[in-house]
N, C-alpha and C positions, 0 to 999 in steps of 0.2 A: 691529462688524468684519464687512465684508460678505466671503462667499466668490465667489473668483473664479471664471469659467468653467470655468478647467483641473481647480480644483478639486472641482469641482461633478461634473466631467466622469468622474474619478478614483475617488471617489465612489461614482459610479451604475454603473463597470465593473465596482467590487470589491463591489458588491449582486449586480450579475448571474452573478459569478463562483462566489457562494459556492454551496456544494453542498447540497442539500437530503436526501441518502440519504450519509449517513458515518458510518462507526461510527470509533468510539474504538480504541484501544491496547489494552485490558482483551477487549475482542472480538475484534479481529483476532490478537493473540498467540493466544484460545482455538481459533483454527482454524487457526493459523498451519503445523500439522503435516500437517493435510489437503492445506492449498495446495501445500507444498515436497514432499508424493508425488507429487498430477499432474506438477509438475516433473518428480523425478524419471522418473518411467516416459516423459517423454517426450510425454503428453497435453496434448491442447490444453487450453488454462484454461476451464473453464465457467463460464458469465455470474454463475453465483452466486456467484462466488470475485472478481468486478470490485471490491467494494467493497474485498476486502481489499488485491487489488492495488493500487488509486489511494489507500491508506491508505499500502502500501507506499514509494509514490512520493512521498509528501508528510512521511513520518516517517521523519529518518534512526535514530531508533533502533528503530523495529522492523523497518527496513529491515536492520539491522547483528545484531538477531536472527534475522532472516531469511539471512541469509549464513551466520552461526555455523552457524545447524542445517542448510541446503543441504552445507556444504561437510564437517560433520561427517560424515552420511548419506552423502555422497560415497565419502569416505574408508574409511568403515565396507562399504561395497559391494565398495571397491577391494580390503580384506584379505579382505574373504569369498572372493572368487573365490579 
């Protein structure tokens, strides 16, 4: 079975899109509190958190954890005022 030109192009595109510097869920979640703190104080997200941001864009489960933590902390700040 020969691969078509289109199939080869898709394989090549996928290979070129592969990220070489990527973190997994465990590492992302371990640093999530620091990331959320930066978001809450309105600071620009440092380059050091780039991999977390990228992971959150690709992982719905971690994004859900991020949004839950962000919401909980925002609500906590409102009640403290």
